[in-house]
All heavy atoms as an XYZ file, in Angstrom:
649
protein
N       0.840     -1.174      0.000
C       0.000      0.000      0.000
C       0.892      1.246      0.000
O       1.904      1.295      0.670
C      -0.890     -0.011      1.235
C      -1.907      1.065      1.201
S      -3.215      0.647      2.353
C      -3.555      2.221      2.975
N       0.454      2.264     -0.745
C       1.207      3.519     -0.858
C       0.832      4.426      0.315
O      -0.351      4.584      0.620
C       0.875      4.225     -2.190
C       1.234      3.329     -3.376
C       1.617      5.536     -2.303
C       0.818      3.890     -4.698
N       1.842      5.026      0.967
C       1.538      5.963      2.052
C       0.694      7.134      1.542
O       0.726      7.490      0.368
C       2.895      6.432      2.533
C       3.876      5.447      2.021
C       3.273      4.829      0.822
N      -0.059      7.719      2.437
C      -1.005      8.784      2.072
C      -0.302      9.992      1.443
O      -0.798     10.576      0.479
C      -1.772      9.211      3.321
C      -2.916     10.151      3.013
C      -3.888     10.193      4.185
N      -5.144     10.738      3.763
C      -5.494     12.006      3.907
N      -4.673     12.843      4.472
N      -6.671     12.423      3.498
N       0.859     10.395      1.965
C       1.578     11.559      1.418
C       2.015     11.323     -0.021
O       1.916     12.210     -0.862
C       2.803     11.878      2.283
C       2.412     12.445      3.632
O       1.291     12.908      3.820
N       3.340     12.396      4.576
N       2.486     10.104     -0.294
C       2.919      9.797     -1.651
C       1.738      9.742     -2.604
O       1.836     10.147     -3.766
C       3.686      8.484     -1.685
C       5.087      8.599     -1.156
C       5.839      7.316     -1.374
C       7.260      7.438     -0.864
N       8.022      6.221     -1.065
N       0.603      9.233     -2.144
C      -0.565      9.159     -3.026
C      -1.103     10.555     -3.337
O      -1.540     10.818     -4.458
C      -1.654      8.280     -2.409
O      -2.140      8.841     -1.207
N      -1.050     11.463     -2.375
C      -1.490     12.848     -2.627
C      -0.542     13.521     -3.608
O      -0.975     14.192     -4.550
C      -1.586     13.633     -1.301
C      -2.744     13.085     -0.465
C      -1.772     15.122     -1.562
C      -2.830     13.679      0.922
N       0.769     13.320     -3.424
C       1.755     13.895     -4.341
C       1.573     13.330     -5.745
O       1.629     14.065     -6.738
C       3.165     13.633     -3.825
N       1.346     12.027     -5.853
C       1.116     11.385     -7.142
C      -0.153     11.929     -7.804
O      -0.183     12.150     -9.016
C       1.035      9.870     -6.968
C       0.898      9.044     -8.240
C       2.094      9.257     -9.136
C       0.731      7.581     -7.891
N      -1.183     12.175     -7.008
C      -2.426     12.747     -7.527
C      -2.175     14.127     -8.138
O      -2.617     14.427     -9.244
C      -3.463     12.829     -6.397
C      -4.718     13.544     -6.786
C      -5.651     12.945     -7.607
C      -4.966     14.829     -6.332
C      -6.808     13.600     -7.961
C      -6.116     15.499     -6.680
C      -7.045     14.888     -7.504
N      -1.436     14.995     -7.423
C      -1.162     16.338     -7.936
C      -0.252     16.313     -9.165
O      -0.426     17.111    -10.091
C      -0.574     17.228     -6.839
C      -1.599     17.725     -5.869
C      -1.537     17.377     -4.528
C      -2.643     18.529     -6.297
C      -2.483     17.830     -3.634
C      -3.597     18.988     -5.414
C      -3.522     18.641     -4.080
N       0.685     15.390     -9.208
C       1.537     15.241    -10.391
C       0.700     14.814    -11.589
O       0.861     15.327    -12.699
C       2.686     14.240    -10.116
C       3.394     13.852    -11.402
C       3.672     14.824     -9.119
N      -0.213     13.890    -11.382
C      -1.086     13.433    -12.470
C      -1.990     14.558    -12.956
O      -2.167     14.744    -14.167
C      -1.913     12.236    -12.007
N      -2.559     15.334    -12.032
C      -3.417     16.463    -12.420
C      -2.606     17.513    -13.182
O      -3.051     18.060    -14.190
C      -4.084     17.097    -11.173
C      -5.075     16.119    -10.540
C      -4.760     18.414    -11.501
C      -6.269     15.807    -11.413
N      -1.394     17.779    -12.723
C      -0.519     18.734    -13.405
C      -0.168     18.287    -14.809
O      -0.179     19.077    -15.757
N       0.154     17.001    -14.958
C       0.489     16.465    -16.279
C      -0.709     16.550    -17.219
O      -0.570     16.914    -18.389
C       0.974     15.028    -16.146
N      -1.888     16.223    -16.732
C      -3.091     16.329    -17.560
C      -3.384     17.777    -17.945
O      -3.802     18.059    -19.070
C      -4.291     15.720    -16.829
C      -4.317     14.199    -16.737
C      -5.470     13.730    -15.864
C      -4.419     13.599    -18.131
N      -3.167     18.692    -17.023
C      -3.409     20.103    -17.318
C      -2.448     20.613    -18.385
O      -2.843     21.330    -19.312
C      -3.273     20.940    -16.044
N      -1.183     20.242    -18.289
C      -0.197     20.680    -19.279
C      -0.498     20.077    -20.643
O      -0.488     20.772    -21.655
C       1.226     20.318    -18.815
C       1.614     21.200    -17.630
C       2.237     20.487    -19.939
C       2.908     20.810    -16.963
N      -0.780     18.794    -20.688
C      -1.074     18.143    -21.962
C      -2.403     18.610    -22.543
O      -2.549     18.736    -23.755
C      -1.069     16.623    -21.793
C       0.294     16.008    -21.451
C       0.138     14.522    -21.182
C       1.280     16.257    -22.566
N      -3.381     18.889    -21.694
C      -4.684     19.334    -22.170
C      -4.664     20.760    -22.686
O      -5.415     21.121    -23.589
N      -3.801     21.599    -22.143
C      -3.740     23.007    -22.552
C      -2.826     23.243    -23.733
O      -2.801     24.337    -24.285
C      -3.286     23.874    -21.384
S      -4.475     23.922    -20.031
N      -2.064     22.236    -24.142
C      -1.132     22.418    -25.247
C      -1.852     22.808    -26.527
O      -1.358     23.612    -27.304
C      -0.321     21.145    -25.455
C       0.786     21.314    -26.436
C       1.671     20.096    -26.485
C       2.809     20.349    -27.451
N       3.757     19.267    -27.475
N      -3.038     22.282    -26.746
C      -3.773     22.613    -27.970
C      -4.310     24.050    -27.939
O      -4.640     24.608    -28.969
C      -4.921     21.631    -28.197
C      -6.014     21.720    -27.160
C      -7.117     20.738    -27.440
C      -8.175     20.845    -26.367
N      -9.251     19.920    -26.568
N      -4.372     24.658    -26.767
C      -4.862     26.027    -26.652
C      -3.769     27.068    -26.860
O      -4.057     28.252    -26.975
C      -5.518     26.242    -25.283
C      -6.724     25.352    -24.981
C      -7.206     25.591    -23.565
C      -7.836     25.606    -25.974
N      -2.508     26.639    -26.898
C      -1.410     27.569    -27.118
C      -1.439     28.063    -28.562
O      -1.794     27.324    -29.474
C      -0.070     26.890    -26.830
C       0.176     26.501    -25.381
C       1.478     25.723    -25.270
C       0.217     27.727    -24.493
N      -1.056     29.327    -28.809
C      -1.074     29.840    -30.183
C       0.021     29.187    -31.019
O       1.056     28.784    -30.504
C      -0.817     31.329    -30.003
C      -0.093     31.442    -28.717
C      -0.626     30.335    -27.852
N      -0.236     29.107    -32.298
C       0.792     28.575    -33.190
C       1.898     29.627    -33.335
O       1.724     30.786    -32.989
C       0.182     28.255    -34.556
O      -0.346     29.434    -35.117
N       3.016     29.212    -33.872
C       4.145     30.116    -34.035
C       3.792     31.158    -35.089
O       3.596     30.833    -36.259
C       5.374     29.315    -34.450
C       6.646     30.105    -34.306
O       6.634     31.110    -33.571
O       7.643     29.711    -34.914
N       3.690     32.410    -34.690
C       3.301     33.468    -35.620
C       4.412     34.499    -35.739
O       5.264     34.629    -34.871
C       2.024     34.192    -35.146
O       2.262     34.723    -33.843
C       0.847     33.240    -35.088
N       4.393     35.235    -36.837
C       5.368     36.298    -37.051
C       4.972     37.525    -36.250
O       3.795     37.811    -36.062
C       5.434     36.664    -38.527
C       5.963     35.520    -39.372
O       6.715     34.706    -38.817
O       5.631     35.460    -40.558
N       5.969     38.242    -35.793
C       5.717     39.453    -35.014
C       6.596     40.580    -35.541
O       7.743     40.368    -35.923
C       6.027     39.209    -33.542
N       6.049     41.775    -35.582
C       6.795     42.957    -36.010
C       6.706     43.988    -34.897
O       5.629     44.466    -34.567
C       6.216     43.514    -37.315
C       7.027     44.631    -37.883
C       8.232     44.370    -38.497
C       6.596     45.934    -37.795
C       8.990     45.391    -39.022
C       7.343     46.962    -38.314
C       8.542     46.692    -38.936
N       7.828     44.318    -34.317
C       7.887     45.271    -33.218
C       7.713     46.683    -33.758
O       8.337     47.063    -34.748
C       9.223     45.136    -32.494
C       9.256     45.908    -31.206
O       8.429     46.774    -30.952
N      10.232     45.596    -30.373
N       6.881     47.485    -33.124
C       6.633     48.850    -33.591
C       7.835     49.761    -33.388
O       7.911     50.827    -33.970
C       5.418     49.434    -32.891
C       4.145     48.724    -33.296
C       2.929     49.394    -32.764
C       1.717     48.593    -33.180
N       0.538     49.353    -33.355
N       8.803     49.349    -32.554
C      10.019     50.140    -32.352
C      11.093     49.829    -33.391
O      12.132     50.482    -33.414
C      10.588     49.887    -30.951
C       9.672     50.411    -29.866
O       8.931     51.375    -30.142
O       9.687     49.858    -28.754
N      10.856     48.843    -34.237
C      11.824     48.506    -35.278
C      11.847     49.627    -36.314
O      10.829     50.254    -36.599
C      11.439     47.193    -35.940
N      13.005     49.873    -36.870
C      13.091     50.935    -37.868
C      14.469     51.037    -38.474
O      15.419     50.391    -38.051
N      14.579     51.883    -39.487
C      15.833     52.102    -40.181
C      16.686     53.102    -39.425
O      16.192     54.070    -38.857
C      15.567     52.621    -41.594
C      14.993     51.584    -42.500
C      13.637     51.502    -42.691
C      15.817     50.687    -43.147
C      13.100     50.535    -43.521
C      15.297     49.722    -43.981
C      13.929     49.647    -44.168
N      17.989     52.872    -39.437
C      18.916     53.805    -38.810
C      19.162     55.003    -39.720
O      19.440     56.091    -39.262
C      20.237     53.100    -38.502
C      20.084     51.980    -37.493
C      21.375     51.234    -37.297
C      21.165     50.058    -36.366
N      22.345     49.218    -36.279
N      19.068     54.788    -41.025
C      19.262     55.848    -42.013
C      18.021     55.870    -42.892
O      17.582     54.841    -43.379
C      20.505     55.551    -42.847
C      20.749     56.537    -43.951
C      21.971     56.149    -44.779
O      22.681     55.213    -44.464
N      22.196     56.868    -45.845
N      17.440     57.038    -43.098
C      16.217     57.111    -43.900
C      16.414     57.837    -45.217
O      15.605     57.701    -46.121
C      15.095     57.817    -43.117
O      15.544     59.094    -42.712
C      14.700     57.006    -41.900
N      17.464     58.611    -45.357
C      17.739     59.312    -46.614
C      18.934     58.633    -47.267
O      20.007     58.534    -46.683
C      18.048     60.806    -46.364
C      18.414     61.496    -47.659
C      16.866     61.483    -45.709
N      18.731     58.155    -48.487
C      19.775     57.465    -49.231
C      20.178     58.309    -50.425
O      19.324     58.826    -51.141
C      19.291     56.089    -49.694
C      18.919     55.194    -48.540
C      17.610     55.104    -48.083
C      19.886     54.463    -47.889
C      17.279     54.304    -47.013
C      19.576     53.648    -46.810
C      18.264     53.576    -46.386
O      17.943     52.780    -45.329
N      21.469     58.445    -50.639
C      21.975     59.235    -51.758
C      22.841     58.332    -52.630
O      24.054     58.255    -52.439
C      22.783     60.417    -51.239
C      21.934     61.384    -50.429
C      22.741     62.546    -49.934
C      21.838     63.469    -49.124
N      22.535     64.598    -48.575
N      22.213     57.641    -53.594
C      22.992     56.747    -54.450
C      23.873     57.533    -55.418
O      23.549     58.649    -55.799
C      21.926     55.952    -55.199
C      20.735     56.832    -55.191
C      20.808     57.625    -53.921
N      24.988     56.927    -55.787
C      25.898     57.518    -56.759
C      25.770     56.699    -58.034
O      25.909     55.468    -58.020
C      27.347     57.510    -56.234
C      27.419     58.339    -54.951
C      28.312     58.040    -57.281
C      28.729     58.246    -54.224
N      25.502     57.379    -59.139
C      25.272     56.710    -60.415
C      26.479     55.864    -60.807
O      27.609     56.326    -60.782
C      24.980     57.749    -61.497
C      24.482     57.221    -62.826
C      23.170     56.479    -62.642
C      24.299     58.341    -63.811
N      26.241     54.612    -61.130
C      27.294     53.714    -61.563
C      27.909     52.891    -60.446
O      28.787     52.074    -60.702
N      27.485     53.098    -59.220
C      28.042     52.342    -58.095
C      26.941     51.516    -57.436
O      25.797     51.924    -57.365
C      28.641     53.270    -57.049
C      29.865     53.975    -57.511
C      30.490     54.703    -56.372
N      31.632     55.469    -56.828
C      32.316     56.276    -56.064
N      31.978     56.435    -54.801
N      33.342     56.939    -56.542
N      27.320     50.378    -56.952
C      26.402     49.543    -56.185
C      26.727     49.725    -54.714
O      27.844     49.482    -54.287
C      26.559     48.062    -56.564
O      26.328     47.930    -57.958
C      25.586     47.197    -55.799
N      25.752     50.188    -53.958
C      25.964     50.420    -52.534
C      25.152     49.407    -51.746
O      23.944     49.299    -51.928
C      25.527     51.847    -52.146
O      26.225     52.771    -52.973
C      25.835     52.124    -50.704
N      25.813     48.682    -50.884
C      25.151     47.699    -50.044
C      25.128     48.236    -48.628
O      26.163     48.508    -48.037
C      25.889     46.363    -50.103
C      25.317     45.234    -49.269
C      23.906     44.894    -49.734
C      26.200     44.020    -49.355
N      23.934     48.419    -48.097
C      23.785     48.930    -46.735
C      23.625     47.740    -45.795
O      22.604     47.075    -45.790
C      22.548     49.821    -46.612
C      22.553     51.009    -47.511
S      23.704     52.193    -46.904
C      23.454     53.496    -48.064
N      24.622     47.467    -45.014
C      24.550     46.384    -44.050
C      24.255     46.930    -42.667
O      24.663     48.027    -42.325
N      23.515     46.174    -41.891
C      23.183     46.556    -40.521
C      22.497     47.920    -40.467
O      22.798     48.752    -39.623
C      24.441     46.547    -39.646
C      24.107     46.603    -38.173
O      23.062     46.061    -37.789
O      24.893     47.202    -37.410
N      21.581     48.155    -41.400
C      20.892     49.439    -41.456
C      19.523     49.392    -40.791
O      18.915     50.413    -40.569
C      20.749     49.879    -42.909
C      20.246     51.290    -43.032
O      20.553     52.136    -42.214
N      19.448     51.543    -44.046
N      19.027     48.201    -40.493
C      17.693     48.065    -39.922
C      17.789     47.496    -38.521
O      18.407     46.460    -38.300
C      16.815     47.158    -40.797
C      15.384     47.127    -40.379
C      14.548     48.182    -40.657
C      14.872     46.049    -39.690
C      13.223     48.159    -40.267
C      13.556     46.010    -39.302
C      12.727     47.072    -39.589
N      17.175     48.155    -37.554
C      17.164     47.709    -36.167
C      15.890     46.892    -35.961
O      14.795     47.441    -35.934
C      17.204     48.918    -35.238
C      17.350     48.530    -33.801
O      17.623     47.386    -33.490
N      17.167     49.490    -32.923
N      16.020     45.560    -35.777
C      14.838     44.696    -35.743
C      14.157     44.645    -34.384
O      13.045     44.154    -34.277
C      15.186     43.258    -36.173
C      16.197     42.645    -35.227
C      15.639     43.217    -37.594
C      16.382     41.173    -35.437
N      14.830     45.137    -33.335
C      14.307     45.047    -31.961
C      13.967     43.587    -31.664
O      14.821     42.758    -31.744
C      13.103     45.966    -31.768
C      13.448     47.440    -31.800
C      14.314     47.899    -30.656
O      14.159     47.399    -29.538
O      15.153     48.762    -30.897
N      12.727     43.253    -31.371
C      12.365     41.869    -31.051
C      11.410     41.276    -32.091
O      10.578     40.458    -31.776
C      11.741     41.794    -29.655
O      10.575     42.590    -29.611
N      11.552     41.700    -33.336
C      10.723     41.168    -34.415
C      11.202     39.773    -34.791
O      12.367     39.431    -34.622
C      10.802     42.068    -35.643
O      10.376     43.368    -35.338
N      10.285     38.971    -35.316
C      10.672     37.632    -35.749
C      11.366     37.734    -37.111
O      11.114     38.631    -37.893
C       9.450     36.723    -35.827
O       8.513     37.250    -36.732
N      12.251     36.786    -37.355
C      13.014     36.781    -38.604
C      12.588     35.606    -39.450
O      12.130     34.608    -38.914
C      14.505     36.687    -38.294
C      15.088     37.887    -37.571
C      16.549     37.627    -37.237
C      14.969     39.136    -38.405
N      12.696     35.604    -40.744
C      13.257     36.633    -41.602
C      12.235     37.715    -41.923
O      11.035     37.449    -42.001
C      13.638     35.883    -42.864
C      12.652     34.759    -42.938
C      12.360     34.393    -41.495
N      12.715     38.935    -42.083
C      11.879     40.053    -42.509
C      12.124     40.284    -43.993
O      13.251     40.197    -44.461
C      12.236     41.322    -41.736
C      11.968     41.295    -40.234
C      12.530     42.552    -39.593
C      10.495     41.205    -39.961
N      11.083     40.564    -44.755
C      11.202     40.793    -46.178
C      10.743     42.217    -46.484
O       9.692     42.639    -46.016
C      10.328     39.800    -46.965
O      10.682     38.480    -46.565
C      10.529     39.943    -48.450
N      11.544     42.934    -47.266
C      11.234     44.314    -47.608
C      11.119     44.463    -49.103
O      11.729     43.727    -49.867
C      12.344     45.266    -47.121
C      12.505     45.289    -45.645
C      13.438     44.495    -45.019
C      11.718     46.116    -44.873
C      13.588     44.517    -43.656
C      11.862     46.144    -43.509
C      12.801     45.342    -42.896
N      10.346     45.440    -49.529
C      10.324     45.829    -50.933
C      10.176     47.339    -51.006
O       9.619     47.975    -50.101
C       9.209     45.119    -51.699
C       7.812     45.484    -51.281
C       6.810     44.707    -52.112
C       5.397     45.040    -51.693
N       4.411     44.357    -52.501
N      10.692     47.915    -52.077
C      10.639     49.365    -52.257
C       9.331     49.711    -52.950
O       9.024     49.178    -54.014
C      11.843     49.848    -53.084
C      13.139     49.525    -52.346
C      11.736     51.331    -53.362
C      14.390     49.795    -53.141
N       8.564     50.576    -52.339
C       7.297     51.023    -52.915
C       7.305     52.542    -52.999
O       7.957     53.219    -52.215
C       6.079     50.547    -52.085
C       5.974     49.039    -52.120
C       6.173     51.010    -50.662
N       6.599     53.080    -53.967
C       6.437     54.528    -54.144
C       7.780     55.247    -54.243
O       8.056     56.191    -53.516
C       5.582     55.121    -53.027
N       8.616     54.795    -55.184
C       9.895     55.483    -55.408
C       9.630     56.868    -55.970
O       8.724     57.068    -56.773
C      10.767     54.676    -56.371
C      11.329     53.445    -55.749
S      12.393     52.460    -56.823
C      13.396     53.663    -57.624
N      10.408     57.835    -55.534
C      10.230     59.217    -55.971
C      11.563     59.812    -56.389
O      12.618     59.421    -55.905
C       9.624     60.037    -54.854
C       8.263     59.528    -54.432
C       7.588     60.471    -53.467
N       6.273     59.978    -53.137
C       5.188     60.214    -53.842
N       5.247     60.931    -54.943
N       4.017     59.729    -53.465
N      11.495     60.796    -57.297
C      12.686     61.549    -57.703
C      13.072     62.509    -56.589
O      12.372     62.661    -55.596
C      12.405     62.335    -58.990
C      12.215     61.426    -60.169
O      12.717     60.311    -60.182
N      11.497     61.901    -61.182
N      14.178     63.222    -56.787
C      14.644     64.159    -55.773
C      13.679     65.318    -55.570
O      13.648     65.916    -54.502
C      16.019     64.699    -56.142
O      15.952     65.373    -57.393
N      12.857     65.621    -56.576
C      11.898     66.721    -56.438
C      10.522     66.239    -55.954
O       9.584     67.023    -55.896
C      11.767     67.505    -57.742
C      11.412     66.615    -58.920
O      11.317     65.398    -58.748
O      11.256     67.170    -60.029
N      10.394     64.961    -55.603
C       9.149     64.464    -55.028
C       8.177     63.869    -56.015
O       7.127     63.364    -55.621
N       8.490     63.879    -57.304
C       7.616     63.313    -58.321
C       7.829     61.801    -58.369
O       8.950     61.305    -58.245
C       7.916     63.926    -59.712
C       7.673     65.442    -59.663
C       7.072     63.290    -60.797
C       8.116     66.163    -60.890
N       6.736     61.053    -58.533
C       6.824     59.602    -58.591
C       7.703     59.169    -59.763
O       7.548     59.635    -60.882
C       5.425     58.994    -58.748
O       4.606     59.458    -57.673
C       5.460     57.493    -58.714
N       8.644     58.260    -59.492
C       9.563     57.775    -60.525
C       8.858     56.788    -61.438
O       8.003     56.028    -61.001
C      10.750     57.059    -59.870
O      11.511     57.936    -59.126
N       9.253     56.784    -62.721
C       8.686     55.770    -63.611
C       9.266     54.401    -63.280
O      10.381     54.286    -62.776
C       9.134     56.239    -64.997
C      10.351     57.077    -64.748
C      10.154     57.698    -63.394
N       8.520     53.343    -63.562
C       9.001     51.977    -63.292
C      10.120     51.655    -64.261
O      10.092     52.044    -65.417
C       7.900     50.957    -63.488
O       6.709     51.379    -62.917
N      11.083     50.910    -63.771
C      12.202     50.498    -64.653
C      11.922     49.164    -65.244
O      11.354     48.316    -64.722
C      13.492     50.457    -63.851
S      13.995     52.083    -63.279
């Protein structure tokens, strides 16, 4: 026969295990997150014609999930007019 203290401990361990296994389906799936404090360190870019400039370590991700994908939208000329598509 199992002593009373051990049976109570075993009961609580069993309840805990059932609670953990039963709640696993209620946990959210792995989702992407974008921190609102994330941003570029440099916002004005001055390209030089004929040169390829690679900006490394220009984006501060804070606690956003990776990988982050960017695309350039609404390109404009130096005078603010929308650039034609290339």
